[in-house]
Structure formats: structure tokens, C-alpha cells
NUGU-628832 format. One line per 10 residues: number of its first residue (from 0); their letters; for each residue x, y, z of C-alpha. Coordinates in pm, 1 decimal. Each point is the difference from the previous one (the first is absolute). Layout:
NUM) A) X,Y,Z  ...
This chain:
0) MIPGLWLDGS) 0.0,0.0,0.0  170.6,317.5,-123.5  -131.8,333.6,130.9  -33.0,316.1,-201.6  154.7,336.8,75.0  9.1,117.0,364.6  -114.8,-339.5,127.3  174.6,-286.9,176.9  -92.3,-364.1,47.6  -258.7,84.5,264.7
10) SWSAVTPLLE) -214.6,165.8,-266.8  -118.6,-350.2,-95.9  -110.0,-84.2,357.2  -373.5,-4.6,-80.8  57.1,-228.8,-299.7  262.9,-253.6,106.2  -214.1,-177.0,268.1  -247.8,-102.4,-269.2  281.7,-160.0,-198.1  156.5,-167.5,301.4
20) QAGHRVRALT) -333.6,-140.5,112.8  -26.1,-164.4,-341.5  333.4,-172.8,63.3  235.9,223.9,-194.1  341.5,111.0,117.4  9.0,377.7,-26.2  297.4,232.1,14.0  -86.6,370.0,11.2  318.7,187.7,-83.4  132.6,322.2,146.3
30) LPGKESRDAD) 237.6,130.6,-263.2  342.8,158.1,65.7  -12.6,351.1,141.7  -359.6,-41.6,116.4  66.5,-167.5,332.1  -89.4,323.5,179.6  -18.0,373.3,-54.9  353.3,25.5,141.0  148.3,-265.4,-230.9  287.7,93.5,-228.8
40) RSGIGLQDHV) -146.9,38.5,-349.7  297.3,167.5,-162.6  116.5,-169.6,-317.4  -283.1,-252.1,-14.3  -144.4,-43.8,-347.1  -251.4,-209.5,-186.8  248.5,-280.9,-59.0  63.4,-31.0,373.4  -368.1,-73.9,55.3  -4.0,-243.5,-290.9
50) DFVVAAVDEA) 308.6,-179.0,134.2  -166.6,-28.9,341.4  -306.5,-166.3,-153.0  214.1,-227.8,-217.3  187.3,-112.4,312.2  -334.0,-86.4,163.1  -99.0,-196.9,-310.5  331.4,-186.5,10.6  -56.0,-91.0,365.3  -330.0,-169.3,-79.9
60) AEPVVLVGHS) 13.1,-374.7,-48.2  -278.1,9.8,-259.7  -115.2,243.4,-269.8  -174.7,303.1,145.7  -289.1,229.5,-82.6  108.1,363.6,13.0  -263.6,259.1,92.4  100.6,358.3,-77.3  -208.8,301.2,93.8  39.1,324.1,-197.5
70) GGGLIAQLAS) 373.6,69.4,-36.4  59.5,-343.5,145.3  -139.3,-130.4,-327.1  304.1,118.9,-193.6  224.2,-155.0,264.9  -187.0,-330.6,-33.7  25.9,20.6,-377.5  376.9,51.6,16.2  37.1,-284.3,249.7  -192.3,-231.0,-233.8
80) DARPEKVARV) 228.1,114.3,-280.4  300.4,-103.8,209.3  -149.7,-333.8,112.2  -272.1,-103.7,-248.9  50.1,-367.2,83.0  -72.2,60.3,370.5  -302.1,229.3,-27.8  -324.2,-191.8,-52.1  -213.3,312.3,-38.7  15.6,377.0,47.3
90) VYVDAAPMPE) -309.1,173.9,135.1  -4.2,374.7,-65.5  -221.8,186.4,247.2  -111.8,325.9,-162.8  314.6,-32.9,-208.2  100.2,-171.9,-323.7  303.4,-122.4,-195.7  182.6,303.8,-134.2  216.1,52.1,-311.1  377.1,4.4,37.7
100) GSLINDEIPI) 130.9,339.8,107.7  -303.9,71.4,214.4  26.2,154.0,345.4  -235.3,0.7,295.4  -57.2,375.2,39.3  245.5,285.9,-50.0  -257.6,268.4,82.2  1.3,-66.1,375.0  159.9,298.9,175.5  344.3,-58.1,150.7
110) VDHELPLPDW) 31.3,129.2,355.6  335.3,-26.7,182.5  131.6,-253.6,-255.0  -292.0,-241.8,38.7  -365.3,-32.8,-99.7  -242.8,43.2,290.0  -367.2,-74.7,-49.7  -142.2,312.8,-169.7  -312.5,184.2,106.0  -317.7,-170.6,-117.1
120) GFFEDEDLVD) -51.9,273.5,-256.6  292.2,-149.5,-195.6  -211.3,-302.2,-87.7  -282.7,-37.6,-250.6  -353.7,-32.7,131.8  -7.2,-357.4,-135.5  294.2,-90.7,224.0  -188.0,93.3,314.4  -330.3,-179.6,-57.7  -111.7,-180.0,319.8
130) LDEAMRERFR) 305.9,125.1,192.0  -185.3,172.4,283.4  148.7,247.2,245.1  84.8,-264.8,260.2  184.5,-205.9,-259.6  184.8,307.2,-124.6  111.2,84.0,352.6  128.1,-354.4,61.6  174.0,-2.4,-335.9  177.8,327.6,70.5
140) EQAVPEPVGV) 98.9,-110.4,349.4  158.4,-316.6,-138.2  142.3,143.4,-322.5  376.1,-23.8,-49.4  181.3,231.9,-244.6  104.3,-168.8,-321.1  358.4,0.9,-133.0  13.2,235.0,-299.0  165.1,-251.2,-230.0  -275.9,-256.8,46.8
150) AYDRSVFTSE) -258.2,230.1,-156.1  230.2,179.8,-245.9  218.5,-282.7,-140.8  -96.6,-157.7,-332.7  -55.1,-369.9,-53.5  237.1,-222.6,-197.4  -100.3,-354.0,-96.1  222.5,-299.5,-64.0  -226.8,-276.7,-134.3  -295.6,-40.1,-234.6
160) RRREVPTTIV) -105.1,-289.9,224.4  -162.0,250.0,234.9  -286.4,13.9,-248.8  -70.6,-369.6,51.2  -66.3,38.0,373.8  -375.9,-26.1,69.1  -134.1,343.2,87.8  -304.1,127.0,188.6  -88.6,369.2,-11.1  -231.8,114.4,279.2
170) CCEFPAKMIQ) -178.8,302.6,-144.3  -108.1,252.6,261.3  -3.3,356.1,-128.7  -39.9,-99.0,-364.5  -218.1,-297.1,-101.6  137.4,-282.3,-211.3  -214.4,114.1,-290.7  188.7,331.5,-11.3  340.1,-171.3,-0.8  -111.7,-226.3,-283.8
180) EWIEQGAPFV) -118.8,304.2,-193.5  341.7,164.3,43.9  161.6,-316.5,-134.8  -230.1,-0.3,-302.4  83.8,366.9,-59.6  373.6,-76.6,6.5  79.6,221.3,298.9  376.1,-23.5,65.7  -29.9,-31.5,379.2  -186.5,-333.1,-30.9
190) REIKAMKHVE) 219.1,-163.7,-265.1  166.9,-220.5,260.3  -339.9,-128.0,115.7  -82.4,-86.0,-361.2  326.5,-194.5,-28.6  -71.8,-217.4,305.3  -80.3,-361.5,-93.6  -237.6,-79.0,288.0  -183.7,299.6,144.7  -333.0,23.7,180.2
200) YVDLPTGHWP) -191.8,294.7,143.6  -205.6,19.6,317.4  -205.9,308.4,81.3  0.7,127.7,359.0  -166.4,342.2,-12.5  156.1,222.8,266.3  286.4,247.9,33.5  373.5,-54.0,-21.8  42.2,-176.4,335.9  -233.9,-303.9,-0.6
210) QFTKPAELGR) 205.0,-166.5,275.3  -148.4,272.0,223.5  -339.7,61.1,-160.5  -97.6,-351.5,-118.7  234.1,-246.2,176.7  -240.9,-294.2,13.1  -88.3,34.4,-367.3  367.0,31.3,-93.3  83.2,-304.8,210.1  -259.8,-208.2,-183.2
220) ILLEAVART) 134.4,115.3,-336.5  351.9,-101.9,101.5  -119.5,-340.7,119.6  -176.2,-58.9,-330.5  307.0,107.6,-197.2  222.3,-236.8,198.5  -251.3,-281.9,-48.4  11.8,50.9,-377.9  379.3,-4.3,18.4
């Protein structure tokens, strides 16, 4: 389980019990530089997070399912590129496979050489659907600044085999129908999705953080994806 920006492994805490109760072994990762607000984030880039996930994949005795939320989706994609033979499926939670050279978000303001969680006005209205005030307060209390390089570095792939890894895209802000329309229109930002050999879509209408707003529904979707794997 790979968190998105500003989140650590505990961000999955409302989802992982559902998976564990079904008998799955779950590892919710806290990525380098996100151990605490006081952690040293200097010099940490996207590849450092990818290497951390790849090491976790290598430690597993069996092939794994990677679940990446938001920016964690690109990290999961790069980890599957590095270890396609050990990744049984990638589940993108309000994320999707991205073309080579993509980055997570280079519009997030840099403050004191890191990326703190911006004010809510930075986000689109669609991001914040179902994220009520109590959830926003808890999120901000727990948020950890992101290393700049993680959001600003561009992706580099090493293997076409990444496109053979079974893929599930959990569609929250934008329904599957819209993504399929973008593919039909030839939009460049979805060309990697089009190139995937085994891709499925699951709609979960909510905002950008379904692990907070719809954890039970997300848990069921993950269980079904693992069962198909």
C-alpha cells in the first residue's frame, strides 16, 4: 500500500483491517522522508521512493499486489517497471499509469525546501468531495511535508514488460467512461493506459482521498481486484 503526497502508511488504517480480515498480508508503507514532520527530507527524490518500494517487493516471498494512491500511483508504476515478474497487479487509486517523463505535480508551492500540504483552496472542488471538515482537520494534523524531488522529478522506465502487469484503475473524481473517451480521442496523457495489455476500471464516485471518505467501499474494491488476480 503506497500513500500519496503528504501521507504515510497510517493513511490506509481504515482500509487495511478489511484486507487483513479476509486473510491477506498487508504492508502499508511509510516512504523515506515521511517518517515525521522533523524527518530529514533533503536530497530525497522520486527514485528513492521507488527504490524503497522495490526493496519491499523483493522482500516478499510471493508476487505482490501494489496499491498506489494519487502520486503513489506513479511510484507503483515505476516499481512494477523495475520488477514486472514480481508484481501480480497494480491498483491505481484515483491515479493511473502515466507516460514516460511524467511527474507527480510541479505546481505545489515549495516552502523552506519542502512541500507542505497547501491550503484547501489549492485543490479543485472535485478533489474535496465528501472530505468534510473533521476529515480535513485530521488530514492536516497528520500531514507530513513531501520531499520536493518526489513531486518534481520525471519518470524514466526500463522495461516494456510493465505494460503486461494486470492493472486496475479506481476512478473517483473522473468516471471510467470519461477516461475511455480520452483514450478514444487520443489524449496524450492517457496513451500509457491505452498501451496496457490488461486494464480494468472500477468507479468509486467520491473525491481524491477515498481511503478517508469511502474506506469500506475501497476495501471491497481491493478485495475483488486481488481475487481476480
